[in-house]
N, C-alpha and C positions, 0 to 999 in steps of 0.2 A: 419628498427631499430629493435633489441632485446630488451625485458626490462634492464634497466640496473641494473646492480647488484653491480658493480665495478668499477674502471678505469682498474684495471689489467682485467677483464674480458673484457671491451670494447674493450682494446687493441687485446685481442686475436680474438673478432669477428672479427676486422678488418683487422686484418693478415691473417685470413681462409678467408675473403672476405663474411662474412656471413651479412655485413653493410659497410655502409662509410659513411664520415663524414658530406655530404650533405644530405643523408637520415637520418642521427640522427639529424642534426639540422631541417629539415625538420616539423620531429616528433615533438620537442619541440615545434616548432613555433605553430603547430597545438593544442600540449596542452596548450599553453599558453592562445591561443583566448580560448578554451575551458573551462577555468577555469579561465576567466578575470574577474569574478565576485570575486574572491577571494582579488582582487588589488595589490599584489604582485609585479606587474612591473609597473612602471612608463613612462618605455619606454623600447620599444623594438628593437633591431638593426636591423631587417631581412634581408636587401638584404645585409648588412654587412656581418653578420652571414653566410648568404647563399654564396657569393664571398669567404671568408676565406676558406670554408669547400670545396669549389670546387677547391682552389689554395692548399691545404693540399691533397685531393684525388689524386694530379696530381703528387706530389711527389714519387721520388722511394722508399725513406726511410722516416721514421718519423722523425718528426723534433724536437722533444723532449719528455723529461717526460709523457709531457700533450698533447701530437699529438690530437685533435679533440674532445678534453673534453670541454664538454659545460659547461662553469660559468656566474653566472650573478653575479652582482659586488652592495655593497648597495650605494644607495645616497650619499654620504659622501667621497666618493673614485673618486680622479678625473682621467679621461681617455680622452686623447687629443683628441679634435675637437669635446667631444660630450656635453651635458648640464650635469653641476653636479649642483645642486641644495639648498644640505643637506634638502629636503622636506622643504623649506622654501620660501615663497613670497618674503623674502629680495633679494635673488639670481634668481630673476625669469628671463629666460633666458638668464643666465650666461653661456658661453662654456670655457672649460679648455684649456689652451694653452699649457699644458703637462700633463703626465700621471704618477701617482703615483710609485713609483719603483715597489711595490707590482705587480702593474700591467704590467707596462713592463717583469717583470722577470716569470710572466704568459705568455703573448705572445712570448716571446724567447723561451718558450719552447712547443710552439704549440697549446695552447689553444685558444679557441672559445669565445669571450665575448660576450652575447647573448643578454643582454640590464642591465637599471640599476633597483634596487629594491627600492621600499618604506623602511619608516623608522618614528620613531617619528623626529618630527624639530629638526636638528640637535642634532640627539643621544640624544636628552632630552625627556626620558619618558620611561614606563614598559609596555607599553600597544599597542604599536602603533596606538594611537587614537589624537595624537599631528602632525597631517601631513596634508602639505596645499592639498596634493592629496586625502584624505580620509583613513580611518581605512582599516585595513588589516585584512581579516577575517583567523579563525582558520581550517583549510581543514577536521581538526576531527571532528568538530562543528563550522558552522559558525555563532552561536551566539553568540561565547566566541573569547575572543581575542588572538591574536597570540604571545603576547610576546614583550616585546621591549628592547631597541629601534630598534632592527635589525629585526623586524617581517618579512619584506618583505622578505630578505633574507633565513631566516628561512621557512615561506611558502612554497617557492620557491622550494627548496627541498624536505619539507615533500611533498608536492603535487607531486611530478615528474616533475617538468618546468623548471629544469636545473639539472647537476648531483653532483656539489659542489656549494659554493656561498662563497663569503665574507662578511662579516662584521665589525662593531667595537665595542670594548668591554671597557666602561670607568668604568661601575659598575657594570656589569651581562648583558650587551647587546649583547653578543652571549649565554652565558650559560643558561640564562632565558627564553628566546625564542624557544633555542633549547629542553629545558626541556620539555615546553608547547607543542612542538609539535611533539614531542618523536623521535628526531635523535640526531646527534653528535654535541657538541658546544664548539669549540678548544680555549679558551684566550692563546696564547703564553706568555711568560715571558717578563714582559715589556723592550723593545727595541730587541727583540729577532726579529721583524719585523720592517722594518724600518716606519717612521710615513710620510716621506715626502708624499705630494699627499693625505693624510688624513685631510680633514676639520675637525679643533680642535674643541673641546668641553673644555678637562680639559687635557691640553698638559703632566702634569706628572702621568697623571689616563689612555689616550686613548691607546688602543693596536687593530692593525690588528686582524680580527680573523676569524675562520673557521667553516663553516656548513658543514656536509657528513653525509651518512648513513652506513659509514663503517671505524671505525679505521684507518686502511691502507691508505684511500684515504687522511684522514687527515694528515696523516703522510706525504702524498708525495705531498700536497698543501705546510706544512710548509718547507719542505727541499728545496723546489722551492724558496720558498719567503723569507725567514729565511736570515740572513749576513750583514755583512757591507756595508755602504751606504753613499760615502762623502756626501750626499745632508742632512741628518740626523744625527747631533752631537751626539744625544742621543741613537742610535743604537748602538749593543753589536759587537765588535770586537772577540766573542769567537767562535771557528768553529762550524760550523755547521756538525753533524752527517748527515749519509746516513739515517734517521729516517725509509724510507719504507723498507727498506731493512734489516735493523738491530734490529726491533722488538722481543724482547727476549720472551721466553716461558718456562714456569715450575717452575721460578725464585719464591724465597718463601720472601713476604715483610712485613715490620712493619707498620704498620698501626694506626692511632691514629685516636679520636673522641673526640668531646666537649660534655660528657652528660648534659648539660646548652642547648648548641645548642635543642639537640632531645628532651628535656624536657619545651623547650618554648612553651608559651601559645598561642602564636599566630599560631604554628605550627599544620598543618592538623596530627590528630593523626592516620589516614592511612599511610600517609608519614612518620611518625615517628616510626612506626611500620614494615614497609617494609624496612627503613633504618637499623632498630636493626637488621632487619630478616637478612639480607645480610652481615652484619658484624660478625654477628653469624655464618654463611655459610663458610665466610673466615677464621672464627678461625678453624671453622671443616676441613678444607682445609689444615691446617698446617702452616696459616699465622698469624703472631703476630697482636692481635689487641688489644688495651688498651684505658682506658679513659684517657684524660686530661682535669685537670680543669681548667677553661677560667673564668675570672672574668671580661672580658672587653666587652662583648657582648653588654652591654645598650650602648655603646661608638661609636659602630663602625659607624650606621650610620649618627648620628651626625656631627661625624667630617669628614665622607664623603663628606655632603651636604655642610657644611661650606667651605671644600677645594675647591671641583669642581666648585661649582659656583661663589667664588674667582677667580678661572681661566677663570671661563668662559667669567666671566665681563670683564678681559682685553684681550681675545680674540676674543670676539664677537662684542668689540668696532670699529673695523675697517669696519662695515659695515654700511654704513651710507648714501648711496644714491648716493656718488660724482662721484665716478667713473666706478662703474658697478653695475647692480642687479635693484632693484624695485626703484622707484624713488616716491614720490607723489606729485598730483599738479604739475606734469612737467611745469615750468616756471611762477608759479602765485605766488610763495612763494620768496620773499626777501630778510627775515629776516633770519640769518644763524643760527641762535638759532632753530626757529621754523621751518626750514627746516629738520636740522637733528632730531627734535620731531617725526614732521609728517613721514617720512620717516621710522624710527625705531619703531614709535607706531602702522602704517600700516603695515608694512613689517614683524614682530615679531609676532609669538602666545602667547597666554596667558601662557604658560607653561616658554616659552623661557623669557619672560620678567619679571615673575615670580623668574625666577634663578638669572636675570641680577640685578633685586632688591633684591634680597637675598647677592649677591655678593659684591655689592655696601656696602651692612648693613655693611656686615663682616669683609670688610677693611677701612671701617671712622672711624676718628681716637679717637671716642670716645670706641669704640667696638673692634676696632684690636687686642691688648693683649687677652680681654676676651674669644675672638673666634677663630679668626686665631690664633694668637700663641697658644694656648692649642689645636687648632685640632692638629695643627703639632707636638707636646708634643705625643699625642694620636699618631699619628701614627708612629713615631718613638719606639714608647712603643710597638705597635704590630707588627711592622718589627723586632725589638731585642725579641718578643714572638714568633715568627713565627721560627724565626733563629736556636732559642733555640730546639725546637720541631722537626724540621729537623736535627737536628743533632744527635737525638735517632730514629727518623722515616723516612719511605720513603715517605710516603703520610697521608693527614690529610681527614678525610672523613665528607663531612656536606650533609645534604640537599640542592638543589639548590634552591627551592622557598616554603613558606609557606605554598603553594597552590596548586592546578592545576589551568589551565587558569580560570578566571571566564569569568563571564557574561559580553560583550560590554557594555560599561557605567557605569558598578558597582561602580567604584571606581573614576571616573571622578570629583568627587564633593568633594571628601575628601584627599586632596594630601597629605597628612600626611600617611595615611593608605597607599597609594600608595607608599609612600618613605620607610613608615617600611618594606614593602616587599622586599626588595634591603638587608635586613640583611645577609643572606649567602653567598651572593655573591660580596659585595662590597670589603671585606678583601683580596682579590686575588690583587683587583686594590690598596689599600693602600700599600699593602706592594711588589707589583710588580710582585708575583710569578705567576708561570702559576696553571690554572685550568681549568678542562674539566668535562660537564655534560655528563652522560651517560645515555641513554633510557634503563628503566628495568623494568618498573611496567604499571600495569592500573588499576586505581581507582575505586575500586570496586562502588563505588555509581552513578558514571557518567560515568565510562570506558574512562576516558581521561586520557594521557599517562604522564608517571612522572619519573623522575629518581635518581640518586645522584650526587654529585657533588665530584671530586677527586683533591687537591692541592699536590704539591710537592714543592721540595725548586729552588730557580733559575736555570733555563735553565737544569734541570733534565726531559724536555719533553718527552725524550726516554723512560725513565721509568714508568713514566706515562703514555703514550701512550701504550707501552706491557704491562702494566696491566690491561688498560682499553680495548685490543685486547683479552687477556685470559678470562676476566669474560663475554664478549659480546659472544666469541666461545662456551662456557663451559655452 
């Protein structure tokens, strides 16, 4: 197999006989084995991938838009006949009886699923240190975190262990690890891709996202997976553009930014300066770049964690050890309350238990109005604010993270500091707008990658992808 550049180039090489699907799969299997210390994969479907590749090689014409494309999927996305555990002991040994709609659509277009990828337990975390399978290492510096919760998905693409991968984004879990790993991370509009078959963390926030090394590849996967689905009542029926074929060039856009975000005391000065410099570059190229004052920054993270933990409390109540997954002291417990307590206490990790407890607290009768109701008001205010911004601007530009990838273990004892690190990403999930992390820079102090984040109005992914494609090519 030749070095992977893009899906389009790979398909050209297949057509010209320079490689085959089987040769490609074998190459990736070797790479995964050679870099298994990164802990990106929790299971590799080696024989299944080989069989699939042989079948595709025997076809006279390509099966579809993703013929032979090697993809990894996060361990929260169901694949029929395969284990899915959300990186949690509570789902130990569980095999999915159906595939997520997104996975079905990938396979229908000829994709090869090569394995499932490590993540924070139930997608709760920003470092991929909260996994029953252990932490994921950043391929750029193995002493640093990969980001989370989709750390395995990000590192798999970063290290060249698959061509593209799927993650999930509830508060930045695609964009933040993409930023830390120097690749592209796309969170589409809420409802753009069906959530059927995605293990829920917070149902009104969750969205399947895409990791890639080129914008065109992310556009192609979005094109394949997006669209209506009878199995998901929240998915949108908005027509799906041919994203990969309609990427625009040369258009001038209007870009807003929050000066309060770029001057935030928690933001690394080098990241702030890099984003400001890029804004100035865009202005010099003829784009309209203007500041928009934003007085809600301090409310974003509290509102997000109140609402997501409340939803998580409900979603995770189904994991009790009765019908599937982990069961403590099998046969030794006769009291039902103790049975539930032991299963959930031993089956869930500390971060998941922390968020379940917080969710129960904010939903309790004495605090519901003070916390949950107020957070819903903040969410509505934010949604209205962004709608007004996108009436006048094409994009909102923000940093992706306040810092580059930090050292493993650095913030594990300070969950509040960990939560505050989500300050720039959660707004897209609170409001449902699409967001993308674009790799552009390298930190002068440690040479770690970082970039910036762009958001657009609901279902305006085409303009978002077009602009990002232009800035990466120029």
